[in-house]
C-alpha positions in Angstrom: 175.0 -61.1 23.5 174.5 -61.7 27.3 177.5 -64.0 27.5 179.6 -61.3 25.7 178.4 -58.6 28.1 179.2 -60.8 31.1 182.7 -61.6 29.9 183.5 -58.0 29.2 182.1 -56.7 32.6 185.5 -56.7 34.4 187.1 -54.7 31.6 184.2 -52.2 31.5 184.6 -51.7 35.2 188.3 -50.9 35.0 187.8 -48.5 32.1 185.1 -46.7 34.0 187.4 -46.2 36.9 190.1 -44.8 34.6 187.6 -42.3 32.9 186.4 -40.9 36.2 189.9 -40.4 37.5 188.8 -41.3 41.0 191.3 -43.4 42.8 193.1 -44.0 39.5 196.5 -43.9 41.2 195.6 -46.5 43.8 193.5 -49.0 41.8 195.0 -49.1 38.3 197.2 -52.2 39.0 194.7 -54.0 41.2 191.8 -53.4 38.9 193.6 -54.4 35.8 194.9 -57.6 37.5 191.4 -58.6 38.6 190.0 -58.0 35.2 192.6 -60.2 33.5 192.1 -63.2 35.9 188.4 -63.0 36.3 187.8 -65.0 33.1 190.4 -67.6 34.0 189.5 -68.6 37.6 187.8 -71.9 36.5 189.8 -74.9 37.4 191.8 -72.9 40.0 191.9 -73.5 43.8 189.9 -71.2 46.0 190.3 -70.9 49.8 187.5 -69.6 52.0 187.7 -68.9 55.7 188.1 -66.4 58.5 190.9 -64.1 59.6 191.4 -62.7 63.1 194.1 -60.5 64.5 195.4 -58.2 67.2 196.8 -54.7 66.6 200.5 -54.2 67.3 200.1 -50.4 67.3 197.8 -48.4 69.5 194.5 -47.8 67.8 194.3 -44.1 68.7 195.9 -41.7 66.2 197.1 -39.3 69.0 197.8 -39.5 72.7 196.1 -36.5 74.2 195.6 -35.5 77.8 192.3 -36.7 79.3 191.9 -39.1 76.3 191.2 -42.8 77.1 191.4 -45.4 74.3 188.5 -47.8 74.4 189.0 -49.6 71.1 188.5 -53.4 71.0 191.9 -55.2 70.8 190.9 -57.5 67.9 190.1 -57.5 64.2 188.0 -60.2 62.5 186.4 -60.9 59.2 185.9 -63.3 56.2 188.6 -63.9 53.7 188.8 -65.5 50.2 192.0 -66.5 48.3 192.3 -67.5 44.7 195.4 -69.5 43.8 197.1 -68.7 40.5 199.9 -70.4 38.6 203.6 -70.1 39.4 203.0 -69.7 43.2 201.0 -66.5 43.0 197.6 -65.9 44.7 195.1 -63.0 45.3 193.4 -62.5 48.6 190.4 -60.4 49.4 189.0 -59.8 52.9 186.5 -57.8 54.8 187.9 -56.9 58.3 185.9 -55.4 61.1 187.1 -53.6 64.2 185.4 -51.7 67.0 187.1 -48.4 67.8 186.4 -45.6 70.2 187.7 -43.3 72.9 186.4 -41.1 75.8 187.6 -37.5 76.5 186.8 -35.7 79.7 188.2 -32.6 81.3 187.3 -29.6 83.4 188.9 -26.3 84.4 190.0 -25.3 87.9 187.8 -22.7 89.6 185.4 -23.0 86.7 182.2 -25.0 86.4 182.9 -25.8 82.8 183.4 -29.5 82.0 183.1 -31.8 79.0 182.5 -35.5 78.6 182.8 -36.7 75.0 182.5 -40.4 73.9 183.2 -41.5 70.4 182.4 -45.1 69.1 183.0 -46.3 65.6 182.5 -49.4 63.4 185.6 -49.7 61.1 185.5 -51.9 57.9 188.7 -52.6 55.9 188.7 -54.2 52.5 192.2 -55.2 51.5 193.1 -56.8 48.1 196.5 -58.4 48.4 198.6 -60.2 45.8 200.7 -63.0 47.4 203.6 -65.1 46.4 204.3 -68.5 47.9 208.0 -69.7 47.9 207.3 -73.4 48.0 205.0 -75.7 45.9 201.3 -75.7 46.8 201.4 -79.4 47.9 204.1 -78.6 50.6 203.0 -78.7 54.2 204.8 -75.4 55.0 204.8 -72.4 52.6 206.4 -69.0 53.5 204.7 -66.1 51.6 204.9 -62.4 51.1 202.3 -60.0 49.8 201.5 -56.5 48.8 198.4 -54.6 47.7 195.8 -51.9 48.5 193.1 -51.5 51.1 190.0 -49.4 51.6 188.7 -48.3 55.0 185.4 -46.7 56.0 184.3 -45.9 59.6 180.8 -45.0 60.9 181.1 -42.9 64.1 178.7 -42.0 66.8 179.7 -39.1 69.1 177.8 -38.3 72.3 178.5 -36.6 75.5 177.6 -33.7 77.9 179.0 -30.2 78.4 178.4 -28.5 81.7 178.7 -24.7 82.3 177.2 -21.9 84.4 175.0 -19.1 83.2 175.2 -15.4 84.2 173.2 -16.2 87.4 175.5 -18.9 88.5 173.1 -21.7 87.6 174.8 -25.0 86.5 173.4 -26.2 83.3 174.2 -29.4 81.3 173.7 -29.8 77.6 173.8 -33.4 76.1 174.7 -33.8 72.5 174.9 -36.6 69.9 176.2 -36.7 66.4 176.4 -39.5 63.8 178.9 -39.2 60.9 181.1 -41.2 58.6 184.8 -40.8 57.8 186.1 -40.2 54.3 187.0 -43.3 52.3 190.6 -44.0 53.1 193.1 -45.8 50.9 196.2 -47.6 52.2 199.2 -49.5 50.9 199.6 -53.0 52.3 202.6 -55.3 52.8 202.5 -58.7 54.5 204.6 -61.7 55.3 203.7 -65.0 56.9 203.5 -68.8 56.8 200.9 -71.3 55.5 200.6 -74.6 57.3 198.5 -77.1 55.2 196.9 -80.4 56.3 194.6 -81.7 53.6 192.1 -79.0 52.6 192.6 -77.2 55.9 195.2 -74.4 56.1 196.4 -72.2 59.0 198.1 -68.9 58.1 199.8 -66.8 60.8 200.8 -63.4 59.3 202.1 -60.0 60.1 200.6 -57.1 58.0 201.4 -53.5 57.8 199.2 -50.8 56.3 200.1 -47.2 55.6 196.9 -45.2 55.2 196.7 -42.1 53.1 195.3 -40.0 56.0 194.4 -40.4 59.7 191.2 -39.5 61.4 190.3 -38.5 64.9 190.8 -42.1 66.2 192.6 -44.3 63.7 196.3 -43.7 62.9 198.0 -43.7 59.5 200.3 -46.6 60.6 198.6 -49.9 61.2 200.5 -53.1 62.1 198.5 -56.3 62.9 199.3 -59.9 63.8 196.7 -62.1 62.0 195.8 -65.8 62.2 193.7 -67.2 59.3 191.9 -70.5 58.9 190.8 -71.5 55.4 189.4 -74.5 53.5 190.3 -75.2 49.9 188.1 -76.1 47.0 188.6 -76.3 43.2 186.3 -74.4 40.8 185.2 -76.8 38.1 186.1 -75.7 34.5 183.3 -74.5 32.2 183.5 -77.5 29.9 184.2 -80.2 32.5 181.0 -81.2 34.1 182.4 -84.5 35.5 183.9 -82.8 38.5 182.5 -83.4 42.0 182.2 -80.4 44.4 185.5 -81.3 45.9 187.3 -81.2 42.5 187.6 -85.0 42.1 186.7 -86.4 38.7 183.9 -88.8 38.8 184.5 -92.3 37.4 182.5 -94.0 34.7 181.0 -96.3 37.3 178.8 -93.5 38.5 177.2 -93.0 35.1 174.0 -94.8 34.3 174.5 -97.6 31.7 172.5 -97.5 28.5 169.7 -100.1 28.3 170.3 -103.1 26.0 169.0 -102.9 22.5 166.9 -105.6 20.9 168.4 -107.2 17.8 
């Protein structure tokens, strides 16, 4: 009973998403695909590593007067890729970037001024289906990919507003506010190369994401140049217990011989 429940878990998850209607449009294809392959990953090649990138588009969603972009010029996070037959693969990542800006302005002949600093921790979770144009054993493999991504940002806003009261006294009022953005969904397209040397692979890649909505800092259009470094391993099959951790079949010489029997 437990084994049956475990094997049906991916399908129950997909059906639950369809019943609620939440994000049905965006995750129908990705969810169904993950449910189909989840029971067939044994014996496949898995790559685990890290991916880092630099944005090719300004991080701020708008260019306003008195607004200074202070986002970090990098993206980094772990990545996992599952190789499938016929040159296909699925990649899942968790990508972090530090975003923020500072806004300051004042009025002529008026004591009013405002200093507003916003900082945010952005996490993106893309799920990308990939296709490699050359065999897996080739040293160089071009690839293309497409899929969906989720993004959530935790913001902290703090600053000071300065004004004058009716008596002409200058007063400053500090403020601080913590909030989170709505969960954003984006469509992803990607293209790159895979350089392979043994179990090590290096993957330069250009990726474009079109988000469903922009917020106060991050734009809807996101283009990033990535460099990934991964290591491959083979998941042993359920019935084959003679595989070493690196996927190599153990020889009979490693087995303990039976003791001789007396006649």
